[in-house]
mmCIF file as Biopython writes it, N, C-alpha, C and O atoms, coordinates in Angstrom:
data_model
#
loop_
_atom_site.group_PDB
_atom_site.id
_atom_site.type_symbol
_atom_site.label_atom_id
_atom_site.label_alt_id
_atom_site.label_comp_id
_atom_site.label_asym_id
_atom_site.label_entity_id
_atom_site.label_seq_id
_atom_site.pdbx_PDB_ins_code
_atom_site.Cartn_x
_atom_site.Cartn_y
_atom_site.Cartn_z
_atom_site.occupancy
_atom_site.B_iso_or_equiv
_atom_site.auth_seq_id
_atom_site.auth_asym_id
_atom_site.pdbx_PDB_model_num
ATOM 1   N N  . MET A ? 1  ? 139.564 -27.199 2.008  1.0 0.0 1  A 1 
ATOM 2   C CA . MET A ? 1  ? 139.697 -28.610 1.713  1.0 0.0 1  A 1 
ATOM 3   C C  . MET A ? 1  ? 139.971 -29.663 3.218  1.0 0.0 1  A 1 
ATOM 4   O O  . MET A ? 1  ? 140.804 -29.501 4.110  1.0 0.0 1  A 1 
ATOM 5   N N  . LYS A ? 2  ? 139.417 -30.238 3.134  1.0 0.0 2  A 1 
ATOM 6   C CA . LYS A ? 2  ? 140.291 -31.265 4.619  1.0 0.0 2  A 1 
ATOM 7   C C  . LYS A ? 2  ? 141.690 -32.007 4.519  1.0 0.0 2  A 1 
ATOM 8   O O  . LYS A ? 2  ? 142.293 -32.248 3.473  1.0 0.0 2  A 1 
ATOM 9   N N  . LYS A ? 3  ? 142.017 -32.266 5.571  1.0 0.0 3  A 1 
ATOM 10  C CA . LYS A ? 3  ? 143.447 -33.008 5.166  1.0 0.0 3  A 1 
ATOM 11  C C  . LYS A ? 3  ? 143.463 -33.904 5.305  1.0 0.0 3  A 1 
ATOM 12  O O  . LYS A ? 3  ? 142.855 -34.250 6.318  1.0 0.0 3  A 1 
ATOM 13  N N  . ASP A ? 4  ? 144.245 -35.235 4.332  1.0 0.0 4  A 1 
ATOM 14  C CA . ASP A ? 4  ? 144.085 -36.427 3.617  1.0 0.0 4  A 1 
ATOM 15  C C  . ASP A ? 4  ? 143.947 -37.331 5.169  1.0 0.0 4  A 1 
ATOM 16  O O  . ASP A ? 4  ? 143.019 -37.935 5.705  1.0 0.0 4  A 1 
ATOM 17  N N  . TRP A ? 5  ? 145.578 -37.023 5.592  1.0 0.0 5  A 1 
ATOM 18  C CA . TRP A ? 5  ? 145.906 -37.952 7.024  1.0 0.0 5  A 1 
ATOM 19  C C  . TRP A ? 5  ? 146.150 -37.018 8.136  1.0 0.0 5  A 1 
ATOM 20  O O  . TRP A ? 5  ? 146.716 -35.932 8.256  1.0 0.0 5  A 1 
ATOM 21  N N  . ILE A ? 6  ? 145.234 -38.202 9.256  1.0 0.0 6  A 1 
ATOM 22  C CA . ILE A ? 6  ? 144.822 -37.682 10.630 1.0 0.0 6  A 1 
ATOM 23  C C  . ILE A ? 6  ? 145.716 -37.877 11.479 1.0 0.0 6  A 1 
ATOM 24  O O  . ILE A ? 6  ? 146.667 -38.516 11.028 1.0 0.0 6  A 1 
ATOM 25  N N  . SER A ? 7  ? 145.798 -37.567 12.587 1.0 0.0 7  A 1 
ATOM 26  C CA . SER A ? 7  ? 146.409 -38.202 14.000 1.0 0.0 7  A 1 
ATOM 27  C C  . SER A ? 7  ? 145.627 -39.553 14.300 1.0 0.0 7  A 1 
ATOM 28  O O  . SER A ? 7  ? 144.626 -39.680 13.595 1.0 0.0 7  A 1 
ATOM 29  N N  . THR A ? 8  ? 145.936 -40.893 15.456 1.0 0.0 8  A 1 
ATOM 30  C CA . THR A ? 8  ? 145.402 -41.848 15.734 1.0 0.0 8  A 1 
ATOM 31  C C  . THR A ? 8  ? 143.849 -41.163 16.602 1.0 0.0 8  A 1 
ATOM 32  O O  . THR A ? 8  ? 142.687 -41.300 16.221 1.0 0.0 8  A 1 
ATOM 33  N N  . ASP A ? 9  ? 144.076 -40.827 17.166 1.0 0.0 9  A 1 
ATOM 34  C CA . ASP A ? 9  ? 142.818 -40.215 17.712 1.0 0.0 9  A 1 
ATOM 35  C C  . ASP A ? 9  ? 141.904 -39.706 17.229 1.0 0.0 9  A 1 
ATOM 36  O O  . ASP A ? 9  ? 140.784 -40.195 17.374 1.0 0.0 9  A 1 
ATOM 37  N N  . LYS A ? 10 ? 142.156 -38.332 16.359 1.0 0.0 10 A 1 
ATOM 38  C CA . LYS A ? 10 ? 140.798 -38.003 15.581 1.0 0.0 10 A 1 
ATOM 39  C C  . LYS A ? 10 ? 140.460 -38.754 14.244 1.0 0.0 10 A 1 
ATOM 40  O O  . LYS A ? 10 ? 139.350 -38.679 13.716 1.0 0.0 10 A 1 
ATOM 41  N N  . ALA A ? 11 ? 141.637 -39.577 13.676 1.0 0.0 11 A 1 
ATOM 42  C CA . ALA A ? 11 ? 140.803 -41.083 13.143 1.0 0.0 11 A 1 
ATOM 43  C C  . ALA A ? 11 ? 139.577 -41.570 13.616 1.0 0.0 11 A 1 
ATOM 44  O O  . ALA A ? 11 ? 138.447 -41.322 13.194 1.0 0.0 11 A 1 
ATOM 45  N N  . ALA A ? 12 ? 140.053 -42.545 14.867 1.0 0.0 12 A 1 
ATOM 46  C CA . ALA A ? 12 ? 139.424 -43.277 15.725 1.0 0.0 12 A 1 
ATOM 47  C C  . ALA A ? 12 ? 137.743 -42.613 16.311 1.0 0.0 12 A 1 
ATOM 48  O O  . ALA A ? 12 ? 136.818 -43.245 16.822 1.0 0.0 12 A 1 
ATOM 49  N N  . VAL A ? 13 ? 137.834 -41.246 16.014 1.0 0.0 13 A 1 
ATOM 50  C CA . VAL A ? 13 ? 136.275 -40.744 16.848 1.0 0.0 13 A 1 
ATOM 51  C C  . VAL A ? 13 ? 135.794 -40.390 15.144 1.0 0.0 13 A 1 
ATOM 52  O O  . VAL A ? 13 ? 134.703 -39.838 15.005 1.0 0.0 13 A 1 
ATOM 53  N N  . GLN A ? 14 ? 136.577 -40.698 13.943 1.0 0.0 14 A 1 
ATOM 54  C CA . GLN A ? 14 ? 135.564 -40.660 13.046 1.0 0.0 14 A 1 
ATOM 55  C C  . GLN A ? 14 ? 135.587 -41.741 12.523 1.0 0.0 14 A 1 
ATOM 56  O O  . GLN A ? 14 ? 135.085 -41.798 11.400 1.0 0.0 14 A 1 
ATOM 57  N N  . LEU A ? 15 ? 136.118 -42.902 13.067 1.0 0.0 15 A 1 
ATOM 58  C CA . LEU A ? 15 ? 135.969 -44.316 12.547 1.0 0.0 15 A 1 
ATOM 59  C C  . LEU A ? 15 ? 134.611 -44.665 13.528 1.0 0.0 15 A 1 
ATOM 60  O O  . LEU A ? 15 ? 133.652 -45.400 13.296 1.0 0.0 15 A 1 
ATOM 61  N N  . GLY A ? 16 ? 134.760 -44.282 14.071 1.0 0.0 16 A 1 
ATOM 62  C CA . GLY A ? 16 ? 133.660 -44.601 15.057 1.0 0.0 16 A 1 
ATOM 63  C C  . GLY A ? 16 ? 134.449 -45.607 15.991 1.0 0.0 16 A 1 
ATOM 64  O O  . GLY A ? 16 ? 133.471 -45.989 16.634 1.0 0.0 16 A 1 
ATOM 65  N N  . ILE A ? 17 ? 135.508 -46.310 16.531 1.0 0.0 17 A 1 
ATOM 66  C CA . ILE A ? 17 ? 136.036 -46.918 17.236 1.0 0.0 17 A 1 
ATOM 67  C C  . ILE A ? 17 ? 137.114 -46.302 18.266 1.0 0.0 17 A 1 
ATOM 68  O O  . ILE A ? 17 ? 137.071 -45.083 18.433 1.0 0.0 17 A 1 
ATOM 69  N N  . THR A ? 18 ? 137.831 -46.860 18.790 1.0 0.0 18 A 1 
ATOM 70  C CA . THR A ? 18 ? 138.824 -46.771 20.198 1.0 0.0 18 A 1 
ATOM 71  C C  . THR A ? 18 ? 140.123 -46.345 19.174 1.0 0.0 18 A 1 
ATOM 72  O O  . THR A ? 18 ? 140.188 -46.913 18.084 1.0 0.0 18 A 1 
ATOM 73  N N  . PRO A ? 19 ? 141.080 -45.410 19.518 1.0 0.0 19 A 1 
ATOM 74  C CA . PRO A ? 19 ? 142.102 -45.837 19.483 1.0 0.0 19 A 1 
ATOM 75  C C  . PRO A ? 19 ? 142.730 -46.896 19.374 1.0 0.0 19 A 1 
ATOM 76  O O  . PRO A ? 19 ? 143.121 -47.414 18.328 1.0 0.0 19 A 1 
ATOM 77  N N  . ARG A ? 20 ? 142.874 -47.317 20.568 1.0 0.0 20 A 1 
ATOM 78  C CA . ARG A ? 20 ? 143.405 -48.924 21.060 1.0 0.0 20 A 1 
ATOM 79  C C  . ARG A ? 20 ? 142.925 -50.135 19.996 1.0 0.0 20 A 1 
ATOM 80  O O  . ARG A ? 20 ? 143.466 -51.203 19.712 1.0 0.0 20 A 1 
ATOM 81  N N  . GLN A ? 21 ? 141.798 -49.572 19.574 1.0 0.0 21 A 1 
ATOM 82  C CA . GLN A ? 21 ? 141.044 -50.979 18.411 1.0 0.0 21 A 1 
ATOM 83  C C  . GLN A ? 21 ? 141.781 -50.493 17.435 1.0 0.0 21 A 1 
ATOM 84  O O  . GLN A ? 21 ? 142.535 -51.312 16.910 1.0 0.0 21 A 1 
ATOM 85  N N  . LEU A ? 22 ? 141.806 -49.018 16.877 1.0 0.0 22 A 1 
ATOM 86  C CA . LEU A ? 22 ? 142.464 -48.906 15.510 1.0 0.0 22 A 1 
ATOM 87  C C  . LEU A ? 22 ? 143.845 -49.889 15.526 1.0 0.0 22 A 1 
ATOM 88  O O  . LEU A ? 22 ? 143.965 -50.925 14.873 1.0 0.0 22 A 1 
ATOM 89  N N  . LEU A ? 23 ? 144.916 -49.270 16.487 1.0 0.0 23 A 1 
ATOM 90  C CA . LEU A ? 23 ? 146.101 -49.534 16.423 1.0 0.0 23 A 1 
ATOM 91  C C  . LEU A ? 23 ? 146.231 -51.628 16.402 1.0 0.0 23 A 1 
ATOM 92  O O  . LEU A ? 23 ? 146.990 -52.401 15.817 1.0 0.0 23 A 1 
ATOM 93  N N  . LYS A ? 24 ? 145.495 -51.754 17.004 1.0 0.0 24 A 1 
ATOM 94  C CA . LYS A ? 24 ? 144.637 -53.146 16.982 1.0 0.0 24 A 1 
ATOM 95  C C  . LYS A ? 24 ? 144.843 -53.653 15.683 1.0 0.0 24 A 1 
ATOM 96  O O  . LYS A ? 24 ? 145.666 -54.545 15.480 1.0 0.0 24 A 1 
ATOM 97  N N  . LEU A ? 25 ? 144.235 -53.209 14.889 1.0 0.0 25 A 1 
ATOM 98  C CA . LEU A ? 25 ? 143.568 -53.736 13.525 1.0 0.0 25 A 1 
ATOM 99  C C  . LEU A ? 25 ? 144.961 -53.624 12.736 1.0 0.0 25 A 1 
ATOM 100 O O  . LEU A ? 25 ? 145.409 -54.627 12.182 1.0 0.0 25 A 1 
ATOM 101 N N  . ARG A ? 26 ? 145.878 -51.982 12.672 1.0 0.0 26 A 1 
ATOM 102 C CA . ARG A ? 26 ? 147.427 -51.926 12.386 1.0 0.0 26 A 1 
ATOM 103 C C  . ARG A ? 26 ? 147.437 -53.602 12.534 1.0 0.0 26 A 1 
ATOM 104 O O  . ARG A ? 26 ? 147.032 -54.493 11.788 1.0 0.0 26 A 1 
ATOM 105 N N  . SER A ? 27 ? 147.909 -53.606 13.484 1.0 0.0 27 A 1 
ATOM 106 C CA . SER A ? 27 ? 148.822 -54.439 13.500 1.0 0.0 27 A 1 
ATOM 107 C C  . SER A ? 27 ? 148.236 -56.070 13.608 1.0 0.0 27 A 1 
ATOM 108 O O  . SER A ? 27 ? 148.751 -57.055 14.137 1.0 0.0 27 A 1 
ATOM 109 N N  . GLN A ? 28 ? 147.321 -55.955 13.091 1.0 0.0 28 A 1 
ATOM 110 C CA . GLN A ? 28 ? 146.970 -57.272 12.870 1.0 0.0 28 A 1 
ATOM 111 C C  . GLN A ? 28 ? 146.717 -57.692 11.401 1.0 0.0 28 A 1 
ATOM 112 O O  . GLN A ? 28 ? 146.238 -58.734 10.953 1.0 0.0 28 A 1 
ATOM 113 N N  . GLY A ? 29 ? 147.315 -56.243 10.593 1.0 0.0 29 A 1 
ATOM 114 C CA . GLY A ? 29 ? 147.448 -56.417 9.003  1.0 0.0 29 A 1 
ATOM 115 C C  . GLY A ? 29 ? 146.203 -56.247 8.362  1.0 0.0 29 A 1 
ATOM 116 O O  . GLY A ? 29 ? 145.981 -56.498 7.177  1.0 0.0 29 A 1 
ATOM 117 N N  . ILE A ? 30 ? 145.339 -55.780 9.249  1.0 0.0 30 A 1 
ATOM 118 C CA . ILE A ? 30 ? 143.787 -54.903 8.861  1.0 0.0 30 A 1 
ATOM 119 C C  . ILE A ? 30 ? 143.871 -53.848 7.382  1.0 0.0 30 A 1 
ATOM 120 O O  . ILE A ? 30 ? 143.337 -53.818 6.274  1.0 0.0 30 A 1 
ATOM 121 N N  . PHE A ? 31 ? 145.051 -52.923 8.280  1.0 0.0 31 A 1 
ATOM 122 C CA . PHE A ? 31 ? 145.027 -51.965 7.471  1.0 0.0 31 A 1 
ATOM 123 C C  . PHE A ? 31 ? 146.851 -51.742 6.998  1.0 0.0 31 A 1 
ATOM 124 O O  . PHE A ? 31 ? 147.742 -51.800 7.845  1.0 0.0 31 A 1 
ATOM 125 N N  . LYS A ? 32 ? 147.058 -51.543 5.827  1.0 0.0 32 A 1 
ATOM 126 C CA . LYS A ? 32 ? 148.484 -51.283 4.906  1.0 0.0 32 A 1 
ATOM 127 C C  . LYS A ? 32 ? 148.928 -50.122 4.977  1.0 0.0 32 A 1 
ATOM 128 O O  . LYS A ? 32 ? 148.313 -49.082 4.742  1.0 0.0 32 A 1 
ATOM 129 N N  . ILE A ? 33 ? 150.740 -50.334 5.522  1.0 0.0 33 A 1 
ATOM 130 C CA . ILE A ? 33 ? 151.263 -49.201 5.515  1.0 0.0 33 A 1 
ATOM 131 C C  . ILE A ? 33 ? 151.609 -48.585 4.231  1.0 0.0 33 A 1 
ATOM 132 O O  . ILE A ? 33 ? 152.064 -49.388 3.417  1.0 0.0 33 A 1 
ATOM 133 N N  . GLY A ? 34 ? 151.467 -46.787 3.646  1.0 0.0 34 A 1 
ATOM 134 C CA . GLY A ? 34 ? 151.143 -46.299 2.936  1.0 0.0 34 A 1 
ATOM 135 C C  . GLY A ? 34 ? 149.925 -45.938 2.157  1.0 0.0 34 A 1 
ATOM 136 O O  . GLY A ? 34 ? 149.745 -45.032 1.343  1.0 0.0 34 A 1 
ATOM 137 N N  . ILE A ? 35 ? 149.087 -46.928 2.632  1.0 0.0 35 A 1 
ATOM 138 C CA . ILE A ? 35 ? 148.046 -46.849 1.874  1.0 0.0 35 A 1 
ATOM 139 C C  . ILE A ? 35 ? 147.116 -46.331 3.016  1.0 0.0 35 A 1 
ATOM 140 O O  . ILE A ? 35 ? 146.720 -45.172 2.893  1.0 0.0 35 A 1 
ATOM 141 N N  . HIS A ? 36 ? 146.651 -47.153 4.286  1.0 0.0 36 A 1 
ATOM 142 C CA . HIS A ? 36 ? 146.157 -47.061 5.629  1.0 0.0 36 A 1 
ATOM 143 C C  . HIS A ? 36 ? 146.317 -45.895 6.406  1.0 0.0 36 A 1 
ATOM 144 O O  . HIS A ? 36 ? 145.503 -45.125 6.915  1.0 0.0 36 A 1 
ATOM 145 N N  . TYR A ? 37 ? 147.858 -45.948 6.377  1.0 0.0 37 A 1 
ATOM 146 C CA . TYR A ? 37 ? 148.288 -45.387 7.806  1.0 0.0 37 A 1 
ATOM 147 C C  . TYR A ? 37 ? 149.924 -45.411 7.673  1.0 0.0 37 A 1 
ATOM 148 O O  . TYR A ? 37 ? 150.394 -46.526 7.444  1.0 0.0 37 A 1 
ATOM 149 N N  . ARG A ? 38 ? 150.746 -44.446 7.776  1.0 0.0 38 A 1 
ATOM 150 C CA . ARG A ? 38 ? 151.841 -43.717 7.789  1.0 0.0 38 A 1 
ATOM 151 C C  . ARG A ? 38 ? 152.215 -44.149 9.459  1.0 0.0 38 A 1 
ATOM 152 O O  . ARG A ? 38 ? 151.531 -44.406 10.450 1.0 0.0 38 A 1 
ATOM 153 N N  . LYS A ? 39 ? 153.646 -44.073 9.171  1.0 0.0 39 A 1 
ATOM 154 C CA . LYS A ? 39 ? 154.303 -44.373 10.392 1.0 0.0 39 A 1 
ATOM 155 C C  . LYS A ? 39 ? 155.273 -42.326 10.358 1.0 0.0 39 A 1 
ATOM 156 O O  . LYS A ? 39 ? 156.144 -42.064 9.528  1.0 0.0 39 A 1 
ATOM 157 N N  . VAL A ? 40 ? 154.689 -41.089 11.631 1.0 0.0 40 A 1 
ATOM 158 C CA . VAL A ? 40 ? 155.667 -40.463 11.469 1.0 0.0 40 A 1 
ATOM 159 C C  . VAL A ? 40 ? 156.771 -40.330 11.572 1.0 0.0 40 A 1 
ATOM 160 O O  . VAL A ? 40 ? 157.442 -39.725 10.735 1.0 0.0 40 A 1 
ATOM 161 N N  . ASN A ? 41 ? 157.296 -40.920 12.741 1.0 0.0 41 A 1 
ATOM 162 C CA . ASN A ? 41 ? 158.960 -41.617 13.204 1.0 0.0 41 A 1 
ATOM 163 C C  . ASN A ? 41 ? 159.365 -42.098 13.094 1.0 0.0 41 A 1 
ATOM 164 O O  . ASN A ? 41 ? 160.409 -42.263 13.726 1.0 0.0 41 A 1 
ATOM 165 N N  . PRO A ? 42 ? 158.893 -42.944 12.023 1.0 0.0 42 A 1 
ATOM 166 C CA . PRO A ? 42 ? 159.361 -44.781 11.978 1.0 0.0 42 A 1 
ATOM 167 C C  . PRO A ? 42 ? 160.537 -44.936 13.052 1.0 0.0 42 A 1 
ATOM 168 O O  . PRO A ? 42 ? 160.338 -45.825 13.880 1.0 0.0 42 A 1 
ATOM 169 N N  . ILE A ? 43 ? 161.770 -44.192 13.178 1.0 0.0 43 A 1 
ATOM 170 C CA . ILE A ? 43 ? 162.744 -44.790 14.023 1.0 0.0 43 A 1 
ATOM 171 C C  . ILE A ? 43 ? 162.555 -44.438 15.730 1.0 0.0 43 A 1 
ATOM 172 O O  . ILE A ? 43 ? 163.481 -44.717 16.492 1.0 0.0 43 A 1 
ATOM 173 N N  . ALA A ? 44 ? 161.629 -43.977 16.108 1.0 0.0 44 A 1 
ATOM 174 C CA . ALA A ? 44 ? 161.476 -43.837 17.244 1.0 0.0 44 A 1 
ATOM 175 C C  . ALA A ? 44 ? 160.784 -45.029 18.184 1.0 0.0 44 A 1 
ATOM 176 O O  . ALA A ? 44 ? 159.871 -45.765 17.810 1.0 0.0 44 A 1 
ATOM 177 N N  . TYR A ? 45 ? 161.301 -45.044 19.232 1.0 0.0 45 A 1 
ATOM 178 C CA . TYR A ? 45 ? 161.123 -46.355 20.168 1.0 0.0 45 A 1 
ATOM 179 C C  . TYR A ? 45 ? 159.194 -46.915 19.892 1.0 0.0 45 A 1 
ATOM 180 O O  . TYR A ? 45 ? 158.813 -47.960 19.363 1.0 0.0 45 A 1 
ATOM 181 N N  . ARG A ? 46 ? 158.286 -45.722 20.502 1.0 0.0 46 A 1 
ATOM 182 C CA . ARG A ? 46 ? 157.112 -45.415 20.076 1.0 0.0 46 A 1 
ATOM 183 C C  . ARG A ? 46 ? 156.721 -44.645 18.542 1.0 0.0 46 A 1 
ATOM 184 O O  . ARG A ? 46 ? 156.821 -43.418 18.550 1.0 0.0 46 A 1 
ATOM 185 N N  . PRO A ? 47 ? 156.320 -45.251 17.339 1.0 0.0 47 A 1 
ATOM 186 C CA . PRO A ? 47 ? 156.090 -44.153 16.696 1.0 0.0 47 A 1 
ATOM 187 C C  . PRO A ? 47 ? 154.871 -43.747 16.477 1.0 0.0 47 A 1 
ATOM 188 O O  . PRO A ? 47 ? 154.154 -44.614 16.976 1.0 0.0 47 A 1 
ATOM 189 N N  . SER A ? 48 ? 154.157 -42.853 15.975 1.0 0.0 48 A 1 
ATOM 190 C CA . SER A ? 48 ? 153.060 -42.089 16.088 1.0 0.0 48 A 1 
ATOM 191 C C  . SER A ? 48 ? 152.631 -42.290 14.601 1.0 0.0 48 A 1 
ATOM 192 O O  . SER A ? 48 ? 153.278 -42.083 13.575 1.0 0.0 48 A 1 
ATOM 193 N N  . TYR A ? 49 ? 151.432 -42.723 14.763 1.0 0.0 49 A 1 
ATOM 194 C CA . TYR A ? 49 ? 150.662 -43.189 13.196 1.0 0.0 49 A 1 
ATOM 195 C C  . TYR A ? 49 ? 150.075 -41.833 12.952 1.0 0.0 49 A 1 
ATOM 196 O O  . TYR A ? 49 ? 149.899 -40.891 13.725 1.0 0.0 49 A 1 
ATOM 197 N N  . ILE A ? 50 ? 149.651 -42.068 10.864 1.0 0.0 50 A 1 
ATOM 198 C CA . ILE A ? 50 ? 148.538 -40.772 10.679 1.0 0.0 50 A 1 
ATOM 199 C C  . ILE A ? 50 ? 147.953 -41.032 10.208 1.0 0.0 50 A 1 
ATOM 200 O O  . ILE A ? 50 ? 148.608 -41.356 9.218  1.0 0.0 50 A 1 
ATOM 201 N N  . TRP A ? 51 ? 146.803 -41.275 9.945  1.0 0.0 51 A 1 
ATOM 202 C CA . TRP A ? 51 ? 145.674 -42.123 9.072  1.0 0.0 51 A 1 
ATOM 203 C C  . TRP A ? 51 ? 144.656 -41.606 7.805  1.0 0.0 51 A 1 
ATOM 204 O O  . TRP A ? 51 ? 144.328 -40.428 7.949  1.0 0.0 51 A 1 
ATOM 205 N N  . HIS A ? 52 ? 144.296 -42.029 7.024  1.0 0.0 52 A 1 
ATOM 206 C CA . HIS A ? 52 ? 143.601 -41.832 5.853  1.0 0.0 52 A 1 
ATOM 207 C C  . HIS A ? 52 ? 142.180 -42.730 5.842  1.0 0.0 52 A 1 
ATOM 208 O O  . HIS A ? 52 ? 141.769 -43.821 5.446  1.0 0.0 52 A 1 
ATOM 209 N N  . CYS A ? 53 ? 141.703 -41.510 6.559  1.0 0.0 53 A 1 
ATOM 210 C CA . CYS A ? 53 ? 140.300 -42.206 6.967  1.0 0.0 53 A 1 
ATOM 211 C C  . CYS A ? 53 ? 139.109 -42.824 6.235  1.0 0.0 53 A 1 
ATOM 212 O O  . CYS A ? 53 ? 138.284 -43.660 6.602  1.0 0.0 53 A 1 
ATOM 213 N N  . GLU A ? 54 ? 139.305 -42.028 4.861  1.0 0.0 54 A 1 
ATOM 214 C CA . GLU A ? 54 ? 138.219 -42.720 3.975  1.0 0.0 54 A 1 
ATOM 215 C C  . GLU A ? 54 ? 138.545 -43.975 3.458  1.0 0.0 54 A 1 
ATOM 216 O O  . GLU A ? 54 ? 137.664 -44.718 3.027  1.0 0.0 54 A 1 
ATOM 217 N N  . ARG A ? 55 ? 140.015 -44.358 3.459  1.0 0.0 55 A 1 
ATOM 218 C CA . ARG A ? 55 ? 140.616 -45.534 2.848  1.0 0.0 55 A 1 
ATOM 219 C C  . ARG A ? 55 ? 140.499 -46.261 4.393  1.0 0.0 55 A 1 
ATOM 220 O O  . ARG A ? 55 ? 140.312 -47.477 4.432  1.0 0.0 55 A 1 
ATOM 221 N N  . CYS A ? 56 ? 140.591 -45.637 5.413  1.0 0.0 56 A 1 
ATOM 222 C CA . CYS A ? 56 ? 140.360 -47.219 6.175  1.0 0.0 56 A 1 
ATOM 223 C C  . CYS A ? 56 ? 138.728 -47.814 6.999  1.0 0.0 56 A 1 
ATOM 224 O O  . CYS A ? 56 ? 138.414 -48.759 7.723  1.0 0.0 56 A 1 
ATOM 225 N N  . ALA A ? 57 ? 137.766 -46.207 6.149  1.0 0.0 57 A 1 
ATOM 226 C CA . ALA A ? 57 ? 136.642 -46.865 6.570  1.0 0.0 57 A 1 
ATOM 227 C C  . ALA A ? 57 ? 136.266 -47.555 5.392  1.0 0.0 57 A 1 
ATOM 228 O O  . ALA A ? 57 ? 135.217 -48.158 5.619  1.0 0.0 57 A 1 
ATOM 229 N N  . LYS A ? 58 ? 136.807 -47.795 3.817  1.0 0.0 58 A 1 
ATOM 230 C CA . LYS A ? 58 ? 136.011 -48.735 2.992  1.0 0.0 58 A 1 
ATOM 231 C C  . LYS A ? 58 ? 136.544 -49.828 3.757  1.0 0.0 58 A 1 
ATOM 232 O O  . LYS A ? 58 ? 135.652 -50.677 3.748  1.0 0.0 58 A 1 
ATOM 233 N N  . VAL A ? 59 ? 137.470 -50.237 4.378  1.0 0.0 59 A 1 
ATOM 234 C CA . VAL A ? 59 ? 137.976 -51.460 5.039  1.0 0.0 59 A 1 
ATOM 235 C C  . VAL A ? 59 ? 137.370 -52.186 5.691  1.0 0.0 59 A 1 
ATOM 236 O O  . VAL A ? 59 ? 137.387 -53.417 5.729  1.0 0.0 59 A 1 
ATOM 237 N N  . LEU A ? 60 ? 136.317 -50.854 6.711  1.0 0.0 60 A 1 
ATOM 238 C CA . LEU A ? 60 ? 135.840 -51.171 7.777  1.0 0.0 60 A 1 
ATOM 239 C C  . LEU A ? 60 ? 134.390 -51.041 6.935  1.0 0.0 60 A 1 
ATOM 240 O O  . LEU A ? 60 ? 133.608 -50.385 7.624  1.0 0.0 60 A 1 
ATOM 241 N N  . ASP A ? 61 ? 134.124 -51.225 6.374  1.0 0.0 61 A 1 
ATOM 242 C CA . ASP A ? 61 ? 132.703 -50.899 5.732  1.0 0.0 61 A 1 
ATOM 243 C C  . ASP A ? 61 ? 131.628 -49.810 6.319  1.0 0.0 61 A 1 
ATOM 244 O O  . ASP A ? 61 ? 130.467 -50.097 6.611  1.0 0.0 61 A 1 
ATOM 245 N N  . LYS A ? 62 ? 132.172 -48.603 6.430  1.0 0.0 62 A 1 
ATOM 246 C CA . LYS A ? 62 ? 131.904 -47.464 7.161  1.0 0.0 62 A 1 
ATOM 247 C C  . LYS A ? 62 ? 131.656 -46.466 6.687  1.0 0.0 62 A 1 
ATOM 248 O O  . LYS A ? 62 ? 131.637 -45.363 7.233  1.0 0.0 62 A 1 
ATOM 249 N N  . ASP A ? 63 ? 131.364 -46.822 5.261  1.0 0.0 63 A 1 
ATOM 250 C CA . ASP A ? 63 ? 131.124 -45.612 4.538  1.0 0.0 63 A 1 
ATOM 251 C C  . ASP A ? 63 ? 130.365 -44.813 4.474  1.0 0.0 63 A 1 
ATOM 252 O O  . ASP A ? 63 ? 130.514 -43.880 3.686  1.0 0.0 63 A 1 
#
């Protein structure tokens, strides 16, 4: 069984975009917290994220 939530780097590779593009789409509101991504450590100065690639792919029409 594959893992549903993966790191930014791995998610970017699966989606065919760069990690920077993925984070930019998040900051633009394209992806929604809790649905497409989660913060690993929300109180950190620079939080890390994990991503649900299947849901993100649907938003990007990359099924």
